[in-house]
TIVO-2410 file (N, C-alpha, C; in nm, 3 decimals):
# residues 183
REC num residu      c1      c2      c3 atome chaine
REC   1      X   6.364   2.447   4.650     N      A
REC   1      X   6.413   2.342   4.738    CA      A
REC   1      X   6.293   2.276   4.806     C      A
REC   2      X   6.292   2.145   4.807     N      A
REC   2      X   6.187   2.071   4.874    CA      A
REC   2      X   6.215   2.071   5.024     C      A
REC   3      X   6.126   2.132   5.099     N      A
REC   3      X   6.147   2.144   5.243    CA      A
REC   3      X   6.058   2.050   5.323     C      A
REC   4      X   5.981   1.967   5.256     N      A
REC   4      X   5.883   1.881   5.324    CA      A
REC   4      X   5.948   1.789   5.427     C      A
REC   5      X   6.070   1.745   5.404     N      A
REC   5      X   6.133   1.650   5.496    CA      A
REC   5      X   6.217   1.718   5.605     C      A
REC   6      X   6.224   1.850   5.603     N      A
REC   6      X   6.305   1.922   5.702    CA      A
REC   6      X   6.229   1.941   5.832     C      A
REC   7      X   6.300   1.942   5.945     N      A
REC   7      X   6.232   1.968   6.073    CA      A
REC   7      X   6.179   2.111   6.077     C      A
REC   8      X   6.071   2.130   6.150     N      A
REC   8      X   6.010   2.263   6.161    CA      A
REC   8      X   5.981   2.296   6.307     C      A
REC   9      X   5.954   2.425   6.328     N      A
REC   9      X   5.903   2.472   6.456    CA      A
REC   9      X   5.770   2.542   6.428     C      A
REC  10      X   5.686   2.547   6.527     N      A
REC  10      X   5.556   2.612   6.512    CA      A
REC  10      X   5.568   2.756   6.562     C      A
REC  11      X   5.520   2.849   6.480     N      A
REC  11      X   5.522   2.990   6.516    CA      A
REC  11      X   5.381   3.047   6.508     C      A
REC  12      X   5.359   3.156   6.577     N      A
REC  12      X   5.232   3.228   6.569    CA      A
REC  12      X   5.254   3.355   6.488     C      A
REC  13      X   5.176   3.369   6.383     N      A
REC  13      X   5.185   3.484   6.293    CA      A
REC  13      X   5.065   3.575   6.320     C      A
REC  14      X   5.092   3.703   6.337     N      A
REC  14      X   4.987   3.803   6.353    CA      A
REC  14      X   4.979   3.884   6.225     C      A
REC  15      X   4.862   3.885   6.164     N      A
REC  15      X   4.838   3.965   6.042    CA      A
REC  15      X   4.776   4.097   6.086     C      A
REC  16      X   4.821   4.205   6.025     N      A
REC  16      X   4.772   4.338   6.059    CA      A
REC  16      X   4.733   4.413   5.933     C      A
REC  17      X   4.647   4.512   5.948     N      A
REC  17      X   4.605   4.595   5.835    CA      A
REC  17      X   4.592   4.740   5.880     C      A
REC  18      X   4.604   4.829   5.782     N      A
REC  18      X   4.583   4.971   5.803    CA      A
REC  18      X   4.486   5.016   5.694     C      A
REC  19      X   4.374   5.074   5.736     N      A
REC  19      X   4.267   5.106   5.642    CA      A
REC  19      X   4.275   5.247   5.583     C      A
REC  20      X   4.354   5.335   5.644     N      A
REC  20      X   4.362   5.474   5.596    CA      A
REC  20      X   4.503   5.527   5.622     C      A
REC  21      X   4.545   5.622   5.539     N      A
REC  21      X   4.680   5.680   5.559    CA      A
REC  21      X   4.691   5.752   5.693     C      A
REC  22      X   4.814   5.765   5.742     N      A
REC  22      X   4.834   5.839   5.868    CA      A
REC  22      X   4.787   5.983   5.854     C      A
REC  23      X   4.733   6.036   5.961     N      A
REC  23      X   4.690   6.177   5.961    CA      A
REC  23      X   4.790   6.265   6.035     C      A
REC  24      X   4.887   6.203   6.100     N      A
REC  24      X   4.989   6.277   6.173    CA      A
REC  24      X   5.100   6.319   6.076     C      A
REC  25      X   5.177   6.421   6.112     N      A
REC  25      X   5.289   6.460   6.027    CA      A
REC  25      X   5.393   6.347   6.019     C      A
REC  26      X   5.465   6.343   5.910     N      A
REC  26      X   5.571   6.243   5.893    CA      A
REC  26      X   5.676   6.262   6.001     C      A
REC  27      X   5.733   6.150   6.044     N      A
REC  27      X   5.841   6.158   6.143    CA      A
REC  27      X   5.962   6.227   6.081     C      A
REC  28      X   6.029   6.302   6.163     N      A
REC  28      X   6.151   6.368   6.117    CA      A
REC  28      X   6.266   6.269   6.111     C      A
REC  29      X   6.349   6.284   6.012     N      A
REC  29      X   6.466   6.197   5.998    CA      A
REC  29      X   6.562   6.222   6.114     C      A
REC  30      X   6.624   6.117   6.165     N      A
REC  30      X   6.725   6.136   6.269    CA      A
REC  30      X   6.840   6.221   6.214     C      A
REC  31      X   6.910   6.293   6.301     N      A
REC  31      X   7.019   6.380   6.255    CA      A
REC  31      X   7.145   6.299   6.221     C      A
REC  32      X   7.136   6.221   6.116     N      A
REC  32      X   7.246   6.135   6.071    CA      A
REC  32      X   7.264   6.153   5.922     C      A
REC  33      X   7.375   6.107   5.870     N      A
REC  33      X   7.393   6.099   5.725    CA      A
REC  33      X   7.309   5.983   5.677     C      A
REC  34      X   7.187   6.011   5.636     N      A
REC  34      X   7.088   5.910   5.608    CA      A
REC  34      X   7.039   5.921   5.465     C      A
REC  35      X   7.017   5.808   5.400     N      A
REC  35      X   6.957   5.806   5.266    CA      A
REC  35      X   6.872   5.681   5.256     C      A
REC  36      X   6.761   5.694   5.184     N      A
REC  36      X   6.678   5.579   5.151    CA      A
REC  36      X   6.675   5.574   4.999     C      A
REC  37      X   6.729   5.465   4.945     N      A
REC  37      X   6.741   5.451   4.800    CA      A
REC  37      X   6.667   5.328   4.753     C      A
REC  38      X   6.602   5.341   4.638     N      A
REC  38      X   6.538   5.225   4.578    CA      A
REC  38      X   6.645   5.138   4.514     C      A
REC  39      X   6.639   5.009   4.541     N      A
REC  39      X   6.729   4.913   4.476    CA      A
REC  39      X   6.664   4.876   4.343     C      A
REC  40      X   6.710   4.935   4.236     N      A
REC  40      X   6.653   4.910   4.105    CA      A
REC  40      X   6.715   4.784   4.046     C      A
REC  41      X   6.630   4.688   4.012     N      A
REC  41      X   6.675   4.558   3.961    CA      A
REC  41      X   6.786   4.500   4.049     C      A
REC  42      X   6.755   4.479   4.177     N      A
REC  42      X   6.858   4.427   4.268    CA      A
REC  42      X   6.905   4.289   4.227     C      A
REC  43      X   7.031   4.263   4.250     N      A
REC  43      X   7.082   4.129   4.223    CA      A
REC  43      X   7.033   4.035   4.333     C      A
REC  44      X   7.028   3.909   4.302     N      A
REC  44      X   6.987   3.809   4.401    CA      A
REC  44      X   7.088   3.809   4.517     C      A
REC  45      X   7.216   3.822   4.485     N      A
REC  45      X   7.318   3.822   4.591    CA      A
REC  45      X   7.298   3.938   4.688     C      A
REC  46      X   7.268   4.057   4.636     N      A
REC  46      X   7.245   4.173   4.722    CA      A
REC  46      X   7.119   4.150   4.806     C      A
REC  47      X   7.015   4.099   4.744     N      A
REC  47      X   6.892   4.072   4.819    CA      A
REC  47      X   6.917   3.968   4.928     C      A
REC  48      X   6.990   3.863   4.895     N      A
REC  48      X   7.019   3.761   4.996    CA      A
REC  48      X   7.098   3.822   5.112     C      A
REC  49      X   7.188   3.916   5.081     N      A
REC  49      X   7.263   3.985   5.187    CA      A
REC  49      X   7.166   4.062   5.277     C      A
REC  50      X   7.076   4.140   5.218     N      A
REC  50      X   6.981   4.217   5.298    CA      A
REC  50      X   6.892   4.126   5.381     C      A
REC  51      X   6.828   4.030   5.316     N      A
REC  51      X   6.735   3.939   5.383    CA      A
REC  51      X   6.807   3.859   5.492     C      A
REC  52      X   6.921   3.806   5.459     N      A
REC  52      X   6.995   3.723   5.554    CA      A
REC  52      X   7.046   3.800   5.673     C      A
REC  53      X   7.099   3.919   5.650     N      A
REC  53      X   7.155   3.998   5.759    CA      A
REC  53      X   7.046   4.054   5.849     C      A
REC  54      X   6.942   4.110   5.789     N      A
REC  54      X   6.831   4.164   5.869    CA      A
REC  54      X   6.757   4.052   5.940     C      A
REC  55      X   6.733   3.942   5.871     N      A
REC  55      X   6.648   3.837   5.924    CA      A
REC  55      X   6.713   3.732   6.010     C      A
REC  56      X   6.845   3.723   6.008     N      A
REC  56      X   6.915   3.618   6.084    CA      A
REC  56      X   6.872   3.612   6.231     C      A
REC  57      X   6.871   3.724   6.305     N      A
REC  57      X   6.833   3.714   6.447    CA      A
REC  57      X   6.688   3.672   6.470     C      A
REC  58      X   6.604   3.687   6.367     N      A
REC  58      X   6.460   3.663   6.383    CA      A
REC  58      X   6.413   3.537   6.310     C      A
REC  59      X   6.508   3.456   6.266     N      A
REC  59      X   6.479   3.328   6.201    CA      A
REC  59      X   6.401   3.343   6.071     C      A
REC  60      X   6.434   3.446   5.993     N      A
REC  60      X   6.374   3.457   5.860    CA      A
REC  60      X   6.439   3.349   5.773     C      A
REC  61      X   6.364   3.251   5.736     N      A
REC  61      X   6.422   3.141   5.658    CA      A
REC  61      X   6.351   3.115   5.525     C      A
REC  62      X   6.229   3.161   5.508     N      A
REC  62      X   6.152   3.126   5.388    CA      A
REC  62      X   6.228   3.159   5.259     C      A
REC  63      X   6.279   3.278   5.250     N      A
REC  63      X   6.348   3.317   5.127    CA      A
REC  63      X   6.488   3.257   5.119     C      A
REC  64      X   6.548   3.224   5.231     N      A
REC  64      X   6.678   3.158   5.227    CA      A
REC  64      X   6.667   3.021   5.162     C      A
REC  65      X   6.549   2.960   5.174     N      A
REC  65      X   6.526   2.828   5.116    CA      A
REC  65      X   6.483   2.833   4.969     C      A
REC  66      X   6.456   2.953   4.918     N      A
REC  66      X   6.415   2.967   4.778    CA      A
REC  66      X   6.535   2.957   4.685     C      A
REC  67      X   6.509   2.911   4.565     N      A
REC  67      X   6.611   2.909   4.461    CA      A
REC  67      X   6.627   3.051   4.405     C      A
REC  68      X   6.744   3.076   4.346     N      A
REC  68      X   6.774   3.211   4.295    CA      A
REC  68      X   6.670   3.261   4.195     C      A
REC  69      X   6.624   3.174   4.104     N      A
REC  69      X   6.530   3.220   4.002    CA      A
REC  69      X   6.396   3.260   4.064     C      A
REC  70      X   6.356   3.194   4.172     N      A
REC  70      X   6.232   3.229   4.240    CA      A
REC  70      X   6.246   3.362   4.312     C      A
REC  71      X   6.360   3.383   4.376     N      A
REC  71      X   6.385   3.512   4.440    CA      A
REC  71      X   6.388   3.623   4.336     C      A
REC  72      X   6.459   3.601   4.226     N      A
REC  72      X   6.468   3.702   4.120    CA      A
REC  72      X   6.329   3.740   4.069     C      A
REC  73      X   6.244   3.641   4.049     N      A
REC  73      X   6.109   3.669   4.000    CA      A
REC  73      X   6.031   3.755   4.100     C      A
REC  74      X   6.051   3.732   4.228     N      A
REC  74      X   5.982   3.810   4.331    CA      A
REC  74      X   6.036   3.952   4.339     C      A
REC  75      X   6.166   3.966   4.350     N      A
REC  75      X   6.223   4.099   4.378    CA      A
REC  75      X   6.229   4.188   4.254     C      A
REC  76      X   6.218   4.130   4.137     N      A
REC  76      X   6.221   4.210   4.014    CA      A
REC  76      X   6.083   4.227   3.952     C      A
REC  77      X   5.982   4.180   4.021     N      A
REC  77      X   5.845   4.198   3.972    CA      A
REC  77      X   5.816   4.348   3.963     C      A
REC  78      X   5.750   4.393   3.858     N      A
REC  78      X   5.725   4.537   3.844    CA      A
REC  78      X   5.641   4.599   3.956     C      A
REC  79      X   5.569   4.518   4.033     N      A
REC  79      X   5.488   4.572   4.141    CA      A
REC  79      X   5.552   4.553   4.278     C      A
REC  80      X   5.681   4.520   4.280     N      A
REC  80      X   5.756   4.506   4.404    CA      A
REC  80      X   5.870   4.607   4.402     C      A
REC  81      X   5.884   4.681   4.509     N      A
REC  81      X   5.996   4.775   4.520    CA      A
REC  81      X   6.070   4.749   4.651     C      A
REC  82      X   6.200   4.761   4.642     N      A
REC  82      X   6.284   4.740   4.759    CA      A
REC  82      X   6.361   4.870   4.784     C      A
REC  83      X   6.350   4.918   4.906     N      A
REC  83      X   6.420   5.039   4.946    CA      A
REC  83      X   6.520   5.003   5.056     C      A
REC  84      X   6.638   5.060   5.044     N      A
REC  84      X   6.743   5.033   5.140    CA      A
REC  84      X   6.773   5.161   5.217     C      A
REC  85      X   6.773   5.150   5.348     N      A
REC  85      X   6.810   5.259   5.437    CA      A
REC  85      X   6.961   5.254   5.454     C      A
REC  86      X   7.028   5.365   5.426     N      A
REC  86      X   7.173   5.376   5.443    CA      A
REC  86      X   7.201   5.478   5.551     C      A
REC  87      X   7.295   5.446   5.637     N      A
REC  87      X   7.344   5.540   5.737    CA      A
REC  87      X   7.494   5.555   5.712     C      A
REC  88      X   7.536   5.675   5.678     N      A
REC  88      X   7.678   5.699   5.649    CA      A
REC  88      X   7.728   5.612   5.535     C      A
REC  89      X   7.642   5.584   5.438     N      A
REC  89      X   7.681   5.504   5.323    CA      A
REC  89      X   7.676   5.354   5.343     C      A
REC  90      X   7.635   5.310   5.463     N      A
REC  90      X   7.632   5.167   5.497    CA      A
REC  90      X   7.487   5.120   5.501     C      A
REC  91      X   7.454   5.006   5.439     N      A
REC  91      X   7.317   4.956   5.450    CA      A
REC  91      X   7.280   4.932   5.596     C      A
REC  92      X   7.167   4.990   5.637     N      A
REC  92      X   7.123   4.979   5.776    CA      A
REC  92      X   6.991   4.902   5.788     C      A
REC  93      X   6.922   4.881   5.677     N      A
REC  93      X   6.795   4.810   5.680    CA      A
REC  93      X   6.730   4.814   5.544     C      A
REC  94      X   6.617   4.746   5.533     N      A
REC  94      X   6.544   4.752   5.406    CA      A
REC  94      X   6.396   4.731   5.427     C      A
REC  95      X   6.320   4.777   5.327     N      A
REC  95      X   6.175   4.760   5.324    CA      A
REC  95      X   6.138   4.708   5.187     C      A
REC  96      X   6.059   4.602   5.185     N      A
REC  96      X   6.012   4.544   5.059    CA      A
REC  96      X   5.862   4.574   5.048     C      A
REC  97      X   5.826   4.656   4.950     N      A
REC  97      X   5.688   4.699   4.931    CA      A
REC  97      X   5.628   4.619   4.816     C      A
REC  98      X   5.519   4.551   4.842     N      A
REC  98      X   5.458   4.463   4.743    CA      A
REC  98      X   5.318   4.514   4.709     C      A
REC  99      X   5.301   4.560   4.584     N      A
REC  99      X   5.174   4.612   4.538    CA      A
REC  99      X   5.094   4.509   4.458     C      A
REC 100      X   5.141   4.383   4.456     N      A
REC 100      X   5.072   4.280   4.379    CA      A
REC 100      X   4.933   4.247   4.432     C      A
REC 101      X   4.907   4.255   4.563     N      A
REC 101      X   4.771   4.221   4.606    CA      A
REC 101      X   4.672   4.336   4.590     C      A
REC 102      X   4.685   4.417   4.485     N      A
REC 102      X   4.602   4.535   4.462    CA      A
REC 102      X   4.454   4.502   4.481     C      A
REC 103      X   4.377   4.590   4.541     N      A
REC 103      X   4.414   4.727   4.574    CA      A
REC 103      X   4.493   4.741   4.704     C      A
REC 104      X   4.515   4.628   4.774     N      A
REC 104      X   4.598   4.633   4.893    CA      A
REC 104      X   4.745   4.646   4.855     C      A
REC 105      X   4.826   4.683   4.950     N      A
REC 105      X   4.972   4.680   4.935    CA      A
REC 105      X   5.027   4.619   5.064     C      A
REC 106      X   5.132   4.541   5.049     N      A
REC 106      X   5.186   4.467   5.162    CA      A
REC 106      X   5.328   4.511   5.194     C      A
REC 107      X   5.354   4.536   5.320     N      A
REC 107      X   5.491   4.557   5.365    CA      A
REC 107      X   5.546   4.417   5.388     C      A
REC 108      X   5.599   4.359   5.280     N      A
REC 108      X   5.636   4.217   5.278    CA      A
REC 108      X   5.751   4.187   5.373     C      A
REC 109      X   5.853   4.270   5.372     N      A
REC 109      X   5.967   4.254   5.463    CA      A
REC 109      X   6.011   4.392   5.506     C      A
REC 110      X   6.049   4.401   5.633     N      A
REC 110      X   6.094   4.528   5.689    CA      A
REC 110      X   6.185   4.498   5.807     C      A
REC 111      X   6.298   4.566   5.813     N      A
REC 111      X   6.383   4.549   5.930    CA      A
REC 111      X   6.514   4.621   5.918     C      A
REC 112      X   6.588   4.617   6.027     N      A
REC 112      X   6.718   4.682   6.037    CA      A
REC 112      X   6.828   4.578   6.053     C      A
REC 113      X   6.946   4.612   6.008     N      A
REC 113      X   7.064   4.530   6.033    CA      A
REC 113      X   7.088   4.527   6.184     C      A
REC 114      X   7.137   4.416   6.237     N      A
REC 114      X   7.153   4.407   6.383    CA      A
REC 114      X   7.230   4.523   6.445     C      A
REC 115      X   7.331   4.574   6.377     N      A
REC 115      X   7.412   4.683   6.433    CA      A
REC 115      X   7.334   4.814   6.446     C      A
REC 116      X   7.218   4.823   6.378     N      A
REC 116      X   7.141   4.947   6.380    CA      A
REC 116      X   7.013   4.937   6.463     C      A
REC 117      X   6.985   4.820   6.518     N      A
REC 117      X   6.870   4.802   6.606    CA      A
REC 117      X   6.899   4.876   6.736     C      A
REC 118      X   6.798   4.944   6.788     N      A
REC 118      X   6.813   5.015   6.915    CA      A
REC 118      X   6.871   5.155   6.900     C      A
REC 119      X   6.883   5.203   6.776     N      A
REC 119      X   6.938   5.338   6.754    CA      A
REC 119      X   6.831   5.438   6.711     C      A
REC 120      X   6.704   5.402   6.737     N      A
REC 120      X   6.590   5.490   6.710    CA      A
REC 120      X   6.570   5.518   6.561     C      A
REC 121      X   6.604   5.420   6.478     N      A
REC 121      X   6.585   5.433   6.333    CA      A
REC 121      X   6.459   5.362   6.286     C      A
REC 122      X   6.416   5.259   6.358     N      A
REC 122      X   6.304   5.176   6.314    CA      A
REC 122      X   6.175   5.253   6.297     C      A
REC 123      X   6.140   5.336   6.394     N      A
REC 123      X   6.016   5.412   6.386    CA      A
REC 123      X   6.014   5.507   6.268     C      A
REC 124      X   6.127   5.575   6.247     N      A
REC 124      X   6.137   5.666   6.133    CA      A
REC 124      X   6.123   5.590   6.001     C      A
REC 125      X   6.197   5.481   5.987     N      A
REC 125      X   6.197   5.405   5.862    CA      A
REC 125      X   6.060   5.339   5.838     C      A
REC 126      X   5.996   5.290   5.944     N      A
REC 126      X   5.863   5.231   5.929    CA      A
REC 126      X   5.763   5.336   5.884     C      A
REC 127      X   5.768   5.454   5.945     N      A
REC 127      X   5.679   5.563   5.904    CA      A
REC 127      X   5.703   5.597   5.757     C      A
REC 128      X   5.829   5.602   5.716     N      A
REC 128      X   5.862   5.632   5.577    CA      A
REC 128      X   5.802   5.524   5.485     C      A
REC 129      X   5.817   5.397   5.522     N      A
REC 129      X   5.767   5.286   5.439    CA      A
REC 129      X   5.615   5.290   5.428     C      A
REC 130      X   5.547   5.316   5.538     N      A
REC 130      X   5.401   5.325   5.538    CA      A
REC 130      X   5.356   5.435   5.442     C      A
REC 131      X   5.420   5.550   5.449     N      A
REC 131      X   5.382   5.661   5.362    CA      A
REC 131      X   5.415   5.630   5.216     C      A
REC 132      X   5.523   5.557   5.191     N      A
REC 132      X   5.557   5.518   5.053    CA      A
REC 132      X   5.452   5.421   4.998     C      A
REC 133      X   5.403   5.330   5.081     N      A
REC 133      X   5.298   5.238   5.037    CA      A
REC 133      X   5.171   5.314   5.002     C      A
REC 134      X   5.131   5.408   5.088     N      A
REC 134      X   5.011   5.486   5.057    CA      A
REC 134      X   5.032   5.571   4.932     C      A
REC 135      X   5.149   5.629   4.918     N      A
REC 135      X   5.178   5.712   4.800    CA      A
REC 135      X   5.175   5.630   4.671     C      A
REC 136      X   5.197   5.500   4.683     N      A
REC 136      X   5.193   5.412   4.566    CA      A
REC 136      X   5.053   5.375   4.522     C      A
REC 137      X   4.952   5.429   4.588     N      A
REC 137      X   4.814   5.408   4.546    CA      A
REC 137      X   4.741   5.296   4.616     C      A
REC 138      X   4.789   5.253   4.730     N      A
REC 138      X   4.724   5.143   4.802    CA      A
REC 138      X   4.587   5.184   4.853     C      A
REC 139      X   4.497   5.087   4.856     N      A
REC 139      X   4.366   5.108   4.915    CA      A
REC 139      X   4.362   5.065   5.061     C      A
REC 140      X   4.457   4.981   5.097     N      A
REC 140      X   4.470   4.930   5.234    CA      A
REC 140      X   4.610   4.871   5.245     C      A
REC 141      X   4.670   4.878   5.363     N      A
REC 141      X   4.803   4.820   5.384    CA      A
REC 141      X   4.794   4.697   5.471     C      A
REC 142      X   4.883   4.601   5.444     N      A
REC 142      X   4.893   4.482   5.528    CA      A
REC 142      X   5.039   4.459   5.565     C      A
REC 143      X   5.057   4.389   5.675     N      A
REC 143      X   5.189   4.347   5.721    CA      A
REC 143      X   5.165   4.230   5.815     C      A
REC 144      X   5.266   4.148   5.835     N      A
REC 144      X   5.253   4.046   5.939    CA      A
REC 144      X   5.383   4.037   6.016     C      A
REC 145      X   5.370   3.984   6.135     N      A
REC 145      X   5.486   3.962   6.221    CA      A
REC 145      X   5.461   3.831   6.295     C      A
REC 146      X   5.567   3.776   6.350     N      A
REC 146      X   5.549   3.650   6.423    CA      A
REC 146      X   5.618   3.659   6.558     C      A
REC 147      X   5.597   3.555   6.637     N      A
REC 147      X   5.651   3.557   6.773    CA      A
REC 147      X   5.803   3.538   6.778     C      A
REC 148      X   5.868   3.521   6.662     N      A
REC 148      X   6.015   3.515   6.659    CA      A
REC 148      X   6.078   3.648   6.618     C      A
REC 149      X   5.994   3.744   6.572     N      A
REC 149      X   6.045   3.874   6.532    CA      A
REC 149      X   6.088   3.953   6.656     C      A
REC 150      X   6.144   4.071   6.633     N      A
REC 150      X   6.186   4.158   6.744    CA      A
REC 150      X   6.072   4.166   6.845     C      A
REC 151      X   6.102   4.161   6.974     N      A
REC 151      X   5.997   4.163   7.076    CA      A
REC 151      X   5.904   4.284   7.069     C      A
REC 152      X   5.951   4.393   7.009     N      A
REC 152      X   5.866   4.513   6.999    CA      A
REC 152      X   5.809   4.533   6.858     C      A
REC 153      X   5.822   4.434   6.770     N      A
REC 153      X   5.773   4.449   6.632    CA      A
REC 153      X   5.622   4.473   6.628     C      A
REC 154      X   5.546   4.390   6.694     N      A
REC 154      X   5.401   4.405   6.693    CA      A
REC 154      X   5.360   4.541   6.747     C      A
REC 155      X   5.421   4.580   6.855     N      A
REC 155      X   5.394   4.711   6.915    CA      A
REC 155      X   5.428   4.825   6.817     C      A
REC 156      X   5.539   4.813   6.747     N      A
REC 156      X   5.580   4.916   6.651    CA      A
REC 156      X   5.478   4.927   6.537     C      A
REC 157      X   5.432   4.814   6.486     N      A
REC 157      X   5.333   4.818   6.378    CA      A
REC 157      X   5.202   4.880   6.427     C      A
REC 158      X   5.164   4.849   6.549     N      A
REC 158      X   5.042   4.907   6.603    CA      A
REC 158      X   5.057   5.058   6.625     C      A
REC 159      X   5.172   5.101   6.674     N      A
REC 159      X   5.197   5.246   6.690    CA      A
REC 159      X   5.193   5.317   6.555     C      A
REC 160      X   5.235   5.247   6.449     N      A
REC 160      X   5.235   5.307   6.315    CA      A
REC 160      X   5.094   5.315   6.257     C      A
REC 161      X   4.997   5.247   6.320     N      A
REC 161      X   4.859   5.255   6.274    CA      A
REC 161      X   4.800   5.125   6.224     C      A
REC 162      X   4.876   5.017   6.228     N      A
REC 162      X   4.823   4.886   6.188    CA      A
REC 162      X   4.741   4.826   6.302     C      A
REC 163      X   4.640   4.749   6.265     N      A
REC 163      X   4.552   4.684   6.362    CA      A
REC 163      X   4.554   4.534   6.334     C      A
REC 164      X   4.572   4.450   6.437     N      A
REC 164      X   4.569   4.305   6.415    CA      A
REC 164      X   4.434   4.261   6.357     C      A
REC 165      X   4.439   4.174   6.258     N      A
REC 165      X   4.316   4.123   6.195    CA      A
REC 165      X   4.296   3.975   6.222     C      A
REC 166      X   4.405   3.900   6.238     N      A
REC 166      X   4.393   3.758   6.270    CA      A
REC 166      X   4.528   3.703   6.312     C      A
REC 167      X   4.522   3.589   6.380     N      A
REC 167      X   4.643   3.516   6.418    CA      A
REC 167      X   4.630   3.374   6.368     C      A
REC 168      X   4.742   3.316   6.330     N      A
REC 168      X   4.743   3.177   6.286    CA      A
REC 168      X   4.878   3.115   6.318     C      A
REC 169      X   4.881   2.984   6.320     N      A
REC 169      X   5.008   2.915   6.341    CA      A
REC 169      X   5.059   2.866   6.207     C      A
REC 170      X   5.192   2.864   6.194     N      A
REC 170      X   5.260   2.816   6.074    CA      A
REC 170      X   5.378   2.731   6.118     C      A
REC 171      X   5.425   2.651   6.025     N      A
REC 171      X   5.546   2.573   6.048    CA      A
REC 171      X   5.660   2.644   5.975     C      A
REC 172      X   5.775   2.653   6.042     N      A
REC 172      X   5.891   2.723   5.988    CA      A
REC 172      X   6.015   2.636   6.006     C      A
REC 173      X   6.096   2.629   5.903     N      A
REC 173      X   6.224   2.558   5.915    CA      A
REC 173      X   6.317   2.647   5.997     C      A
REC 174      X   6.371   2.599   6.109     N      A
REC 174      X   6.454   2.684   6.195    CA      A
REC 174      X   6.586   2.724   6.128     C      A
REC 175      X   6.639   2.836   6.171     N      A
REC 175      X   6.760   2.893   6.113    CA      A
REC 175      X   6.879   2.798   6.121     C      A
REC 176      X   6.892   2.722   6.231     N      A
REC 176      X   7.007   2.632   6.241    CA      A
REC 176      X   7.001   2.521   6.137     C      A
REC 177      X   6.881   2.477   6.101     N      A
REC 177      X   6.866   2.377   5.995    CA      A
REC 177      X   6.901   2.439   5.860     C      A
REC 178      X   6.856   2.560   5.838     N      A
REC 178      X   6.884   2.630   5.712    CA      A
REC 178      X   7.034   2.652   5.697     C      A
REC 179      X   7.100   2.694   5.805     N      A
REC 179      X   7.246   2.713   5.801    CA      A
REC 179      X   7.318   2.583   5.770     C      A
REC 180      X   7.269   2.471   5.825     N      A
REC 180      X   7.334   2.342   5.801    CA      A
REC 180      X   7.325   2.299   5.655     C      A
REC 181      X   7.228   2.357   5.582     N      A
REC 181      X   7.213   2.331   5.439    CA      A
REC 181      X   7.300   2.425   5.354     C      A
REC 182      X   7.371   2.516   5.421     N      A
REC 182      X   7.454   2.611   5.348    CA      A
REC 182      X   7.376   2.726   5.289     C      A
REC 183      X   7.261   2.758   5.347     N      A
REC 183      X   7.176   2.865   5.293    CA      A
REC 183      X   7.182   2.988   5.380     C      A
***
C-alpha cells in the first residue's frame, strides 16, 4: 500500500542492543497454565490477529499497512520464528525473533494482549525470548521501542540487559488513519 499521501505523526524510536547472554538464572514461569508454542508457517490472518491485538494500544501500524504477500514473506522466512504465549489455552502475547541480520538477531516484535498486561507475564516472556534468541546462535541482540509503546517498555528492555545505542525520529501513520482504511 502506498502510504506517502497519508497523514503521519512523529515518534522517537530508541534502538537497544545486548552484547552477551544473560548470566542470571532464567526467570521462573508464573504458576499458571502456560505454554509457549512456535507458530509453524503461521497464516497471515493469524499473524494479523496477533499483531493487531497486541499492537493496537501502542499504535503498531507498519505491518497493518502491508499487503498479505509481503507479510507472508516476512513471517514465513526461514530465519524468522514466531512464538505465541498461551495462558489457559488462550493467546496472551507473541514474540517475533528475526535471525536475518546475522550475526545479530532482532526481537522484531514483542508484546502481550491487552487483557494480559499488568499480570506479571511480560518479564517472564521477555526473558524467555532473549534466551531463545541467544540459543539460536546470535552474536548480539537488538530490539527497538518508541515513545508510543507501553510506558515501561524501555525500562523492561533495560532490565533484561539491553542498552540503548541510539535514538531517532520516524514518521508513523496513526492508528485512527489505518482503521479508517479498514486495516
